[in-house]
C-alpha positions as CSV (number, residue, x, y, z in Angstrom):
1,M,-4.9,-32.9,-9.4
2,T,-8.3,-31.4,-8.8
3,F,-9.8,-28.4,-10.4
4,E,-9.2,-26.4,-7.1
5,D,-5.5,-27.3,-7.1
6,A,-5.2,-26.2,-10.7
7,I,-6.8,-22.8,-9.9
8,F,-4.5,-22.4,-7.0
9,Y,-1.3,-23.1,-9.0
10,F,-2.5,-20.8,-11.7
11,F,-3.1,-17.8,-9.4
12,A,0.1,-18.6,-7.5
13,A,2.1,-18.6,-10.7
14,V,0.5,-15.2,-11.7
15,L,1.3,-13.8,-8.3
16,L,4.9,-14.9,-8.4
17,G,5.3,-13.6,-11.9
18,S,3.7,-10.2,-11.3
19,A,5.7,-9.8,-8.0
20,A,9.0,-10.5,-10.0
21,M,7.9,-7.9,-12.6
22,V,7.3,-5.3,-9.8
23,V,10.9,-5.4,-8.7
24,T,12.6,-6.0,-12.1
25,I,10.7,-3.8,-14.6
26,R,12.2,-0.3,-15.2
27,N,9.1,1.7,-15.8
28,P,7.5,2.7,-12.4
29,V,4.0,3.0,-13.9
30,K,4.1,-0.6,-15.2
31,S,5.6,-1.7,-12.0
32,A,2.6,-0.3,-10.1
33,L,0.2,-2.0,-12.5
34,F,1.9,-5.3,-12.0
35,L,1.6,-4.8,-8.3
36,V,-2.2,-4.4,-8.8
37,L,-2.2,-7.7,-10.6
38,A,-0.3,-9.2,-7.7
39,F,-2.9,-8.0,-5.3
40,V,-5.8,-9.3,-7.4
41,S,-4.1,-12.7,-7.6
42,A,-3.6,-12.8,-3.8
43,A,-7.2,-11.9,-3.4
44,C,-8.2,-14.9,-5.5
45,L,-6.0,-17.1,-3.3
46,W,-7.9,-15.7,-0.3
47,M,-11.1,-16.7,-2.0
48,L,-9.9,-20.3,-2.3
49,L,-9.2,-20.3,1.4
50,K,-12.8,-19.3,2.1
51,A,-11.7,-15.9,3.4
52,E,-14.0,-13.8,1.3
53,F,-13.9,-10.8,3.6
54,L,-10.1,-10.5,3.4
55,A,-10.2,-10.9,-0.4
56,I,-12.6,-8.1,-0.9
57,V,-10.8,-5.9,1.6
58,L,-7.5,-6.5,-0.2
59,V,-9.1,-5.4,-3.5
60,L,-11.0,-2.4,-2.1
61,V,-8.3,-1.0,0.1
62,Y,-5.1,-1.8,-1.7
63,V,-6.2,-1.9,-5.3
64,G,-9.0,0.6,-5.1
65,A,-7.3,3.2,-2.9
66,V,-3.6,2.7,-2.2
67,M,-2.5,1.7,-5.7
68,V,-4.6,4.4,-7.3
69,L,-2.8,6.9,-5.1
70,F,0.6,5.3,-6.0
71,L,-0.3,5.6,-9.7
72,F,-1.2,9.2,-9.5
73,V,1.9,10.1,-7.5
74,V,4.2,8.1,-9.9
75,M,2.6,9.7,-13.0
76,M,2.6,13.3,-11.6
77,I,6.3,13.3,-10.4
78,D,9.0,13.5,-13.0
79,V,11.0,10.3,-12.5
80,N,14.4,10.5,-14.1
81,L,15.0,6.9,-15.1
82,A,18.6,7.6,-16.2
83,V,19.5,8.7,-12.7
84,L,17.8,5.7,-11.1
85,R,19.8,3.3,-13.2
86,Q,23.1,4.9,-12.2
87,G,25.3,2.7,-10.0
88,F,23.1,-0.4,-10.7
89,A,26.1,-2.5,-11.7
90,D,28.0,-1.5,-8.6
91,Y,25.3,-2.8,-6.2
92,L,24.5,-5.8,-8.3
93,P,26.8,-8.3,-6.4
94,V,25.5,-7.3,-3.0
95,G,21.9,-7.2,-4.2
96,G,22.3,-10.7,-5.8
97,L,23.7,-12.1,-2.6
98,V,20.9,-10.6,-0.5
99,A,18.3,-12.0,-3.0
100,V,19.9,-15.5,-2.8
101,L,19.8,-15.4,1.0
102,M,16.2,-14.2,1.0
103,V,15.2,-17.0,-1.3
104,A,17.0,-19.6,0.8
105,E,15.2,-18.3,4.0
106,I,11.8,-18.4,2.3
107,A,12.5,-21.9,1.1
108,L,13.4,-23.1,4.6
109,A,10.4,-21.3,6.1
110,V,7.7,-22.5,3.7
111,G,9.4,-25.8,2.7
112,P,7.6,-29.2,2.4
113,K,8.3,-30.0,6.1
114,Q,6.0,-27.2,7.2
115,F,3.6,-26.7,4.3
116,A,3.3,-30.1,2.7
117,A,0.0,-31.2,1.3
118,G,-0.6,-33.7,4.1
119,R,0.3,-31.2,6.9
120,I,-2.1,-28.4,6.0
121,A,-5.7,-29.1,6.5
122,H,-8.3,-28.0,3.9
123,A,-10.3,-24.9,4.7
124,A,-13.6,-25.6,6.4
125,A,-16.6,-25.2,4.1
126,H,-19.3,-23.0,5.7
127,V,-21.2,-22.0,2.6
128,A,-24.1,-24.3,3.3
129,H,-24.6,-23.0,6.8
130,P,-27.2,-20.1,6.7
131,H,-26.0,-18.3,9.8
132,Y,-22.3,-18.4,9.1
133,S,-20.5,-15.0,8.6
134,N,-16.9,-14.9,7.5
135,T,-16.6,-11.4,8.8
136,R,-18.0,-12.3,12.3
137,A,-15.6,-15.3,12.5
138,L,-12.6,-13.2,11.6
139,G,-13.6,-10.5,14.1
140,L,-14.0,-13.0,16.9
141,L,-10.6,-14.5,16.2
142,L,-9.0,-11.2,15.8
143,Y,-10.3,-9.6,19.0
144,T,-9.9,-12.7,21.2
145,T,-7.0,-14.9,20.3
146,Y,-4.9,-12.2,18.5
147,V,-6.0,-9.1,20.4
148,Y,-2.6,-8.2,21.7
149,P,-0.8,-8.5,18.3
150,F,-3.6,-6.5,16.8
151,E,-3.3,-3.7,19.4
152,I,0.5,-3.6,19.1
153,A,0.1,-3.3,15.3
154,A,-2.4,-0.4,15.8
155,V,0.0,1.4,18.2
156,I,2.9,1.0,15.6
157,L,0.7,2.4,12.9
158,L,-0.4,5.3,15.1
159,V,3.3,6.1,15.9
160,A,4.0,6.0,12.2
161,I,1.2,8.5,11.5
162,I,2.4,10.8,14.2
163,A,5.9,10.7,12.9
164,A,4.8,11.4,9.3
165,I,2.8,14.4,10.5
166,A,5.7,15.7,12.6
167,L,8.0,15.4,9.6
168,T,5.5,17.3,7.5
169,M,4.9,20.1,10.0
170,R,8.5,20.8,10.9
171,R,9.6,24.4,10.5
172,R,11.9,25.4,7.7
173,P,13.6,28.8,7.6
174,D,13.2,29.0,3.8
175,T,9.5,28.2,3.8
176,K,6.7,30.8,4.1
177,Y,3.8,30.0,6.4
178,Q,0.4,31.5,6.8
179,D,-1.2,32.3,10.2
180,P,-5.0,31.7,9.9
181,A,-5.6,33.6,13.2
182,R,-3.9,36.7,11.9
183,Q,-5.7,36.4,8.5
184,V,-9.1,36.4,10.3
185,E,-8.2,39.4,12.4
186,V,-7.3,41.6,9.4
187,R,-9.4,44.7,8.9
188,A,-10.1,46.4,5.6
189,Q,-8.7,49.7,7.0
190,D,-5.3,48.1,7.5
191,R,-5.0,46.7,4.0
192,M,-6.8,49.2,1.8
193,R,-6.8,52.9,1.5
194,I,-9.4,54.9,-0.5
195,V,-7.9,57.8,-2.3
196,K,-10.2,60.6,-3.6
197,M,-8.8,62.0,-6.8
198,R,-9.8,65.2,-8.6
199,T,-11.4,64.6,-11.9
200,E,-9.7,66.0,-15.0
201,P,-11.8,68.2,-17.4
202,K,-12.4,66.9,-20.8
203,A,-10.2,68.3,-23.5
């Protein structure tokens, strides 16, 4: 076993362990922190595959932005852990069956027949080339070979954004709304009346 293989197995073990802690730990804040650890471990695996751009994007976007937002939301809302644990034993058999099926499917998909050491080629080393750019190579591959899946994913994300905005902007009868146009048109004479009162003499 080479040093690179040892590093790979180390970060892979950390990734699997942190991913298991994300779904099994009871505290949501600790679960989000273990998810951060999982993202960092995945970024290290991207570094081993000579995909430095994807690794730094994973850390900056997910760890630096998305997970910080998750942590703020989880810490601000009052999560009642007792309510979340109710009915856990009732759904445990079905959840266990689904978990076993998912593990079996993953084992069949990424088994030794498809991802054996002899079947997967090593990542090409381009470090010594002065004009090689990992970002440029990824962009060329993304916008030529995989341009249609990329566009489809972009359309799906756009539909999700529009749906989220539509759900947020829907009218509710018990919610008070403000009309900025009417607020701008308000005059001082309509909202305020100056009353002149007679002064009282001093006693």
